[in-house]
N, C-alpha and C positions, 0 to 999 in steps of 0.2 A: 226254685227261688230266683236263680239267675235269669231264667226266662221271664219271670215276672218283672224283675228290675229292668231288663232290656225293654220289655213292653212299655213299662211306665216311662222310661227315659225317652223312648221313641215317640210316645204320645205327647209328652211335655214339649219335646223339641218340635214336633209337628204343630202343636198348638201355638207355640211361640212364633214359628215361621208364618203361620196363618194370620196371626195378629199383626205381624210386621207387614205382611202382604196387604192386609185389609187397611192398615194405616196408610201405606203408600198409595193404594187405590183411592182412599178418601182424599188425601192431599192432592193427588193428580186430578181428581174431580173438581176440586176447588180451583186448581191451576187452570184446568181446561175451561172452566166457566168464565175465567177472566183472561182468556187467551189473547195474545197480542199478535198472533201470526196471520190474521186475516185483515190487517189494516191496509186501507187504500188511501193514498195521498191524492185527494180530489183537488181540482182547481179551487182557488180561493180558500184553501185550508189555513188554519191558524195553529201555530205551535203554542201549547199551553204549559205553563210552568208554575207549579206549586211546590216550593222547596222546604216545606215545614216538616222536615225529618232530618235525622243525622245523616248527612251526605257522605257516603263512602268514597274512596278514591276511584274505585271502579265498580261498575254494576255487577251484580251476581248473575252469572251466565246460566245458572241452573234454575229453570222455572219451578221445579218441585221445591227447592230450598226457599225460593221467594214466596211460594204459596204457603209454606209452613210459617215463615216469619210474619206473614200477614194473615194469619188464620183467624180472621174476624169478619169474613164475609164481604170485605171491601176490596176494591181494586186499587190498592195503594201503589203509588208510583215511588219506587225506591231507587231511581237511577243514580249511578255514580257520576263523579266528576268527568270521567272519560266520555260518557254518553251525552251528558249535558252540554259539554263544550263542542263535541262532534256534531250534535244536533244543531246548535246555533250556527256553526260554520257551514253545514250542509244546507240549512234553510236559507242562508244568505243567497245562494245561487240556485235554489230550487224554484222554478217558475210557478209551482203549485202552492207555495207558501206565501200568503199575503203579509203576514206579520207575526209578532210574538205577543202573547197576553201573559203578563206576569201577575198572578194573583197571590200576593205575598203578605202574610201576616207576620211571620218570623222565618228565619232561615237557620237550619240545623248544621251550621258549620262556622268556622272562624273567619276572621277578616281576610286572611291571605287567599283562601279559596274564593271568597266573594269578589275580591279584586280580580282574580283570573276570569271568573264568569263575566264580571262587569266589563273587562277589556274586550271580551269577545262580543258582548252586546253592542258596544260602541262600534266595533268593526262591522257588525251586522247592519247597523243603521246606514252605512255607506251605500248599501244597496237601494236606499230610498224607501224601504219597507218600514212599517210602523212598529213601535214597541210601546205598549200601553201597560201601565201598572195600576193595580187597584187593590184595596183592602178595606175592611170595616175597621180594623185596628192594625196599624202598621208599626212593627218594632223597629228599633234603630238600625239593626243590620239589614232588615228588609228594605228600609228606605234608602240606605246606602246603595244597594243594588238598583233600586228603582230609578235613581237619579241618572243611570246610564241610558234610560229610555227617552222617548219623545214627550210623553205626558204621564202625569201621576194624578190619580183620583182617589179620594177618600170618601167614605160614607159620611153624610151630613152630621150624624151623631157619633162619628168615629173618633179615634185617638191616634195621634202621631207621637209615639213615645221616644222622643229624643232627649237624652239626659246625660250623655257622656259615658265614659268607660270606668270600670272599677275592677280591681283585683281583690277577690275575696278568699281569704285563707282560713281554714278551720283548724282550731287549736285543740289539742287533746290533753294538755297538761293537767287540768283540774280533774278530768275524768280519770286519768291514770293515777293521780294522787288519791282519789277516793277509792280506787281499786287496789291501792298499795302495789302498783306495778311501776317499775323503773325501766325506762328505755336507755340502755347504755349506748352512747353515740361516739363513733370514731369518724372524724372528718379529716380530709386532706389538709396539709399545711396551708395556712392563710386562706382557707376556703370560706371566707366570711360571708360571701354572697350565696353559698350553697345552702339555701334556706329550707330545703326539703325536710330537714331534721328539726327545724325550729318548733313546729307544733308539739313536739314531745316534751320540750323543757321550757317553753315560753308561753305566755298567754296573749301576746301581741307581737307585731313585727319588730325585728331588730332594726336599728338605725340603718345598717347597711342594706337590709332587704327593702326597707321603705325607700331608700335612695334609688336603688335600681328599679323598683316598681314605678316610682314617679317618672323617671326618665323613659322607661319603656312605654308606659301608658300615654305619656304626652307625645312621644314619637308616633305611636300608632294613631292616636286621635288627630294629630296634625295631618296625617295622610288622608284620613277620612274627611275632615272638614275642608281640606284643600280641594279634594275631588268634588265635594258638594258645591263649593264656591265656584269651581270651574263649570260645572254642569248647570247650576241654577242661578248663578250670578248673585248669590247671597253672601254678604261679607262674613268673614270668619268671626269677627267680633259679634255680629248679630246672631250667628248660630250659637255661639257660646252663651250669649246673654239669654236667649230663649231656652237653651238647655238648662241653664242655672235656675231659672224661675219656673220651669215646667209648664210654660204657657202653652206649648204645642200639645202637651199630653192631655190637657183637660178642655181644650177648646179647638175644634176643627176649623172654626172661622179664622182663628189666628193663623193656622197653617196656610189657609187660602190667602189671607191678607198679606202675609209675609213672603208669598211666592214659593212656599215649600211644596204646595200642590197646585194643580191646574183647575181643579173643580171638585165640588162636593156632590157626588152622584150616588144614586142607588144602583144596585147591580143590574137591574133591567135597563137603566140608562147606559151603563157600560156596554152591555150586549148590543144595544142599538148603535152605539158609537163604533164598535168593532165591525158591525155589519156595514155601516156606512164607509168605513175605511177600506173594507175588503171588497166593496162593490156588490154587496148582497142586498137584495130587496128586504124590506122590513118584515115581510111575511116569510122570508126564506130562513134557512137553518145554517148555522155555522158548522163547518166540519172541524171539530176540535180534536187535536192530536196531543196526547201527553208525551212526555219525554220517552217513556218506555215503549209507547206505541210507535213513535217516529223513529226510534232507534232501529226497529226491525224493518221499517219501510223506506227510510231515507235512501237516496241514491248511493249505491255501493261504490267504494273506491276500487280502482283496478288493483288486482293482486300482482305483486312483483316477487321475483325470486329472492332478491336481496331484502334483508330484514334489519330493522332496528328494534332491539329488545327493550321493552319498558318493564322494569322490575319494580313491583309495588312493595314497599317496605312500610307497612301501616300498623300502628299500635305500639304497645309497650314491648320492649325487647326482653325476651326470656330465654333461658337455657333450654335446649332440646327442641321438640317439635312445636311449631306454631299453628295457627289456623287463619281463617279469613280476617280476623280482627287483632291478631297479635303477631309479633315478629319472633319466630323461633330461630335460634342459631342454626339448627340442623336444616330446617325448611328453607330459610332464605339463602343459606350457603349453597344448598343443592340447586336452587333456582339460578344463582349467579354462575355456578359451575356449568349448568346445562346451557346457559346463554353463551358462555365462553367456548364451550366445545361444539356448539352448533355452527357449522361452516357457513350456513346461510345468513347468520347474524353478523353484520359488519360493524356494528357499534352498539353500545349499551347505555341506556339512560335509567338511572335508579331514582324513583320518586320516593322521597323520604318524608313520612308524615308521622313522626314519633317523638314523644317526650323523653325517650331514653329507657333505661332499665339496667339489666345486668351488665357490668363492665366486662366480665369474661365472655358473655355471649357477643357483646359488641366487638371484642377483639377477634373472636372466631370469624365473624362476618367480615371484618376489615381485611383479614388475610385473604379471603376470597376475592374481595374488591382489588386488592393489590395484584393477585395473580391474573385477574381478568384484564386489568388496564395495561398489563405488560403485553397483551396480545391485540387488544382492540381499544378504540376510544371509549372511555368510561366517564359519563357525564352525570352530575348530580342535579336533581330538581327538588328543591325543598318546598314543601307544602305549608300547612298551618304551623307545624312544629318540626324542627330538626335540631333538637337541643340535647345536650349532655351525651348519652349514648347515641342519640340520633345524629349528633355532630361527629362522634367517634367513627361511625360507619360511613360518614360522608367525606371525611377529611382526605381520604386517599384518592378521590376523584380527580380527573384531569381538569375539570372546570366545574364550579359550583354556581348554580342559579338559585335565587331566592326571590320571593315576593317582598315588597316593601314592608309588609306587616308580618312576615314570617317570624316566629320566635325561635332563635337559634343561639349558639354559644353554649352557655351553662357548662363550661369546661371545669369540671370538679367531680369529686367522688366522695362517698360516705358509706358507712356501715352501721347497722342498728342491731342491737342484741338485747332482747328483753330479759329483765330480771324480775321474776314473779315470786321470789322466795317469800316475801312478807305476805303477799296475797294468798299464796298456797298455805302458809303456816297459820296465819292469824285469821284471815277471812274465811277460807274454806276449811281449815283444820287439818290439812295434810302435812306430814313431815316426811323427810327422806333421809336415808342413810345409804352409804355407798361402800363398795369394796373395789379397788382399782389396781391395775398392774403397773400403771405409769403415772407420773406426776400430773399430767394434764389429760388423763383418759376421760375425764368428765367435762372437757371443754365443749361449750355449746349448750350445756344444760340450762334450762330456764329456772331451775330450782335453786341455783346458786349464782351470785354475782361473779363477774369476771375478776380474776386475780390481777394484781398489779403487773405480773409478768405477762399474762395473756393480753392485757390492755396494751402493754408496750409492743408486743409482737403484732397485734392488730394495727396499731398506729403506724408501725413500720410498713406493714403490708399496704395500708391505705395510702401512705405517703409515696411508696414505690409506684402504686397504680396511678396516682396523680402525676408523678414525674413521667411515667410512660405516656399519659394523655398529652401533657404539654409538649413532650418531646416529639410525639407524633404530629401534632399541629405545627410545631416549629419546622419540622422536616418537610411536610407536605405543602405548607403555605409559604416556605422561604422566609421565615421570621426567626428572630432570636427567641430562645426559650424563655429568657427573662421577660421579654415583651409579652409573650403568650401568657405567662403567669400573671402579668399586670392586668390583662384584659380577661383573664380566666377567673380563678377563685370562685367558680360557680355562678358567675354573673350571666344573666340572660340578656340578649340584645335583639332589637328588631332587625329585620332584614336590611333596612336602609342604613342603620348604624353599623351593622356587621360589614356592609360593603365598605364603609369609610375606614374601619379599623383592620380590614384585610382578611376577614373570615369568609367572605364570599367574593365571587368575581364579577357577578352581573345580576341586575334585577330583571326578573322575567319569569313567566310561568313554564309549565311543562312543554308547551308548544315551542317556545324559544330554545329550550334545552334540546329538544328533538331536532330542530333545525340546525343547531350548532353541531350536534353529533353527526348529522348527515354530511355537513360540510367537511368535518374532520375525516370522515370515511370516504369522501369524494363520491357521494351518492346523489343522483338527481331523482331517481325513481326508487321507491322502497315501500315496503309495507311494515306495519307494526305487529310485533309478536309480544304478547303479554306473559309475564311470569310473576309469581309461581302459579302453578295450576290451582284453581279454586276447588275447594272441597264441595262435592255435590251432596244431595240428601242421603244417598246410599252410603257414601263414604263416612258421613257424619254418624249414621246409624251403626255402621260396622266399627267405627272407632269409639263409639260410646260418648261422643261429645255433642250430641244434638240438643241436649237440655239447656246448656249454658247460653248459646246464642238466642234460642227461643225465649228463655227467661229474660235476658237482657232486652230483647226487642219489646217484649210485653211491658216490662217496667218502664222503659223509655217512653212508650206511648202513654202509660198511665200517669207517670210523674213529671214528664216534660223536663224542664231545666232543673228541677229538684233532683233528678237522677244523678246529677254530677256529684252530690254529696255521698251517695251510696257508692258510686264508682271510685271516689277518692279513697274511701275506707277499704274497698275491695282491693285496690291496687296496693295498698299498704300491706295487706295480709299476704301478698304474693312476693314481697321483698325477701330475697335470699342472697347472702354473700355481699360483696362490694357492689354498690349501685352507682350508676351515672344517670341520674334521673332529674327531670325538671320539677320544680317544687310547687307550682301554683296553678290556679286557673284564672282566666280573665272573663268577666261577664260583660257582654256588649249590648 
């Protein structure tokens, strides 16, 4: 019998390994069929950018993982911000690159990242090379990037969808009422702007939240229309007038008449225009290079022994291990520690792109930042978001850089504790009885509401956490704690406003943060070393977390912007303990 069991176990294990091996070979075949390693940058090549995907902070370096995420038979370009910007900078001085072709319908990132790409496009134009933008239908964020180029073209029957910005918040109160579920909420003292909890007990924005959202949106929108005004010479009043009446959205001729675009062309006419600008005969063929292709073929920078570490902190902050799309306290702390202990690393830049999350995890990470900055310059570069827990882990930095439209601040905390007693008893028909050794042994049960004593203890704990947060910001930023409280209370600020109130030191992207770090470390020549190490396909298989990123990628492709609603609900289900989390999304 034992021999039979051993044989069966060995057979099952062998079959499982064969299936895994077959799966890897299949994915490798797909990856190889779209291989980027044989790219040649021929004379008169054109760098092609289609950014209609959720742009990560850095490209996934594992070809197998990317093949899996794009397992649809298409050669999808999923380059990260690091490669997009490096490509633009390299193409500027590459004699084989004639120009850049931006085919933009929509861009899968927020305004802060678009501003960074936009600034590098503007620098690229100093070379005298062309930047052409085209789309059949161009969304507002795509148009904002397109205005950094020389010419913008739209399909004659196309749409230029400029309509302003909106913050859309989903409220769950009536759903919870129907389910007889109560969300017991504990907020920090005076955290009236910490609106992440409002959807549980309100059906619309509070006055405080509406106030902060109006200021935030107007600040971001002013940055956008000011840049459009500078690039296209269209008055801000005219932009707002046309956005209000949707004239551009439904009539491409209006976009042409009002100088928003330079021509109404079909795609074949765009191709002819690019050929002409590149000095290619009409019968010739353009050598188009995508971001992912050019990233492997662009001129390589010289490798130097001295390094500047760039630590990517992207996603919601959680306790424990993270992955390529979440910030785990263990994973990021380890990355910071490795950079600190690496003698070749002379300075550290942490790129924060996070709406926050667990307050405890944020504090664990902050401690590692404190230890690292005691030994080396430690600079913060804020991306689209560095709010709440994202600001917590940033506050300790020697200098904080943010883009003008970065969402930051949100200095506040909260806790949520569901009470499903009525739902379980009356809707489902379940009742519970307990025997306990201590007065509060059943604390945390969803089958009973919190007792007054438990609420008091939780309120004290949340209040202490908020005090720790404001004390941290006061100490690191050289501010009075009472002042930090006045600009805190959960309020979110744009980067340009955060600069004015003292929460950031300078406006600028990752490149400026790296340049500053190099100066602080007295480095003229250096190379970049990225942390943390990205998980590859085999590691995801071994850790059993391959299904989630694949499912997310598939849903995002199928649902587009509607995926945001699913993601919001998903993030709520992950909340555990005291949270320092930004409350809303902005639709651009």
